[in-house]
Structures are given as structure tokens and as C-alpha cells.
C-alpha positions in Angstrom: -14.9 8.0 12.1 -14.7 9.0 8.4 -10.9 8.4 8.3 -11.3 4.8 9.3 -14.0 4.3 6.7 -11.8 5.6 3.9 -8.9 3.3 5.0 -11.2 0.3 5.3 -12.6 1.0 1.8 -9.1 1.3 0.5 -8.0 -2.0 2.1 -11.1 -3.9 0.8 -10.7 -2.5 -2.7 -7.0 -3.4 -2.8 -7.8 -6.9 -1.6 -10.2 -7.3 -4.6 -7.4 -6.0 -6.9 -4.9 -8.5 -5.5 -7.5 -11.3 -5.6 -8.0 -10.6 -9.3 -4.3 -10.9 -10.2 -3.8 -13.9 -8.0 -6.8 -15.7 -9.7 -5.6 -14.9 -13.2 -3.4 -17.3 -15.1 0.0 -15.8 -15.9 -0.5 -16.2 -19.6 -3.3 -13.7 -19.8 -1.7 -10.8 -17.8 -0.1 -9.2 -20.8 -2.8 -9.8 -23.4 -4.5 -6.7 -24.7 -7.8 -7.8 -26.2 -9.3 -6.2 -29.2 -11.1 -3.0 -28.1 -8.7 -2.4 -25.2 -5.6 -0.2 -24.9 -3.9 -2.0 -22.0 -3.3 -5.3 -20.3 -4.0 -6.4 -16.7 -0.3 -5.9 -15.9 -0.5 -2.3 -17.1 -3.6 -1.6 -15.1 -1.9 -3.0 -11.9 1.2 -0.8 -12.4 -1.0 2.2 -13.2 -2.9 1.7 -9.9 0.4 1.8 -8.0 1.7 4.9 -9.7 -1.6 6.7 -9.4 -1.8 6.2 -5.6 1.9 6.8 -5.1 1.9 10.1 -7.0 -1.6 11.1 -5.9 -0.9 10.8 -2.1 2.8 11.1 -1.1 3.6 14.4 -2.8 0.3 15.8 -1.6 1.4 15.4 2.0 4.9 16.6 1.2 6.6 13.2 1.1 8.6 11.6 -1.6 7.1 9.0 -3.9 7.9 5.4 -3.2 7.6 3.6 -6.5 10.7 2.8 -8.6 11.3 5.3 -11.4 10.7 2.7 -14.1 7.1 2.5 -12.9 6.7 6.1 -13.8 7.9 5.4 -17.3 5.8 2.3 -17.9 2.5 3.0 -16.2 1.4 6.7 -16.2 -1.8 7.8 -17.9 -1.5 7.7 -21.7 1.1 4.8 -21.8 0.5 1.3 -23.1 2.4 -1.9 -23.4 2.7 -1.6 -27.2 4.9 1.4 -26.6 7.2 0.0 -23.9 10.9 0.0 -24.8 11.9 -1.8 -21.6 10.8 -5.0 -19.9 8.0 -4.4 -17.3 8.5 -5.5 -13.7 7.3 -9.0 -12.9 3.8 -9.5 -11.8 5.1 -10.9 -8.5 7.0 -7.6 -7.9 3.9 -5.6 -8.8 1.7 -7.7 -6.5 4.2 -7.3 -3.6 4.0 -3.5 -4.1 0.2 -3.7 -4.2 0.2 -5.5 -0.9 2.7 -3.2 0.9 1.4 0.1 -0.5 -1.8 0.0 1.5 -0.1 0.1 4.9 2.5 2.6 3.7 -0.2 5.0 2.5 -2.4 4.6 5.6 0.5 5.0 8.0 1.6 8.2 6.2 -2.0 9.6 6.1 -3.3 8.7 9.5 -4.6 11.8 11.3 -4.2 13.9 8.2 -7.4 13.2 6.2 -8.8 16.7 7.0 -5.6 18.4 6.0 -5.2 20.6 2.9 -3.0 18.9 0.3 0.2 20.5 -0.8 -1.2 21.2 -4.3 -4.9 21.1 -5.3 -5.7 18.3 -7.8 -8.6 19.1 -10.1 -11.1 20.5 -7.5 -9.7 18.4 -4.6 -8.2 20.4 -1.8 -8.2 17.9 1.1 -6.5 14.6 1.6 -9.8 12.8 2.2 -10.8 14.0 -1.3 -7.6 12.4 -2.8 -8.6 9.1 -1.1 -12.1 9.3 -2.6 -10.7 10.0 -6.0 -8.1 7.2 -5.9 -10.6 4.7 -4.5 -12.9 5.5 -7.5 -10.0 5.3 -9.8 -8.9 1.9 -8.5 -12.4 0.6 -8.8 -12.5 1.8 -12.4 -9.3 0.0 -13.2 -10.4 -3.1 -11.3 -13.6 -3.2 -13.5 -11.4 -2.7 -16.6 -9.3 -5.7 -15.6 -12.4 -7.8 -15.0 -13.6 -6.9 -18.5 -10.1 -7.6 -20.0 -10.1 -11.0 -18.3 -13.7 -11.8 -19.5 -12.8 -10.7 -23.0 -9.8 -13.0 -23.1 -11.7 -15.9 -21.7 -14.6 -15.6 -24.2 -12.6 -14.6 -27.4 -10.5 -17.2 -29.1 -8.4 -14.7 -31.0 -6.8 -11.8 -29.2 -3.8 -9.5 -29.8 -0.8 -10.7 -27.7 2.0 -8.4 -26.7 
């Protein structure tokens, strides 16, 4: 069933994201290496906000993330512009873990439904899953590149 495949892909991808953050030393999570706009922590928060906003309102449900996540992590933001302390990495990681079941539970049986408001050219919930799985994969790759840049470059910008 296509629905199960999308959910399995989401779970596997999220586990890779969680594994990356859990394998990183805490001192690198807020470094923005030269050539990058954001940190690993920002990318993690952005993934949460993107899924939250990209799924729940599309099925006529309220978003689940705290409002400060929407100030700190939307597209176009960066840690250098933050005027408030970001949530802890432990808090973000806990949300990353719990969000998967919350989203799958809310979407079960609805993957072929039209979404409340089309997004780009996406009209069905299954399309939102495809979009956000690709988006999370993009940010996971970005975090891997950030981590590699930090590990191989002795001088980086610290925020």
C-alpha cells in the first residue's frame, strides 16, 4: 500500500535525522561554518516547523509546535538574527521523535485526500508527504555537510 510506504520512508528518514544529532558532539550544533547560513540546530528546528505547518493545517488541524519555533526556524531565518534563546537540542530531539507518530496518526487513511489549500502544485496529502520527505532529506544532507565542514576546518564562525 502506498500509504504505508510513505510512512515507512518518513520513519526511516527521521531516524537518520535523529541519529545525526545524537552522534554529534554538543559543541558543534550551533556552529555555522564558512559558506553556510545555518547551524545543525537551526536545520533540526526547521524540519519540525516545515512538517508541522506543511501537514496539520492541510488536513484542517492546528499546528503542534510551540510559537517560538515559528519565530526561530522558518525559511529565511538564521541563528545570527535570533533575538531569543533557541530551545535546547534535547527539546528539539524529543519533538523530532514524537512528531513522526503524531503526523502518521493524523494522516492515516487520508493520503489520497485533497489538502485544505494547495501548496505549489501539490493537491493531495500524499504529495505533501513526498515534498516534506525530500525536504527533510535535503536538510539532513545539509547537516551532514555542516558537520563535515566543522570536523575538517580548524577555523569556523561560532554563534
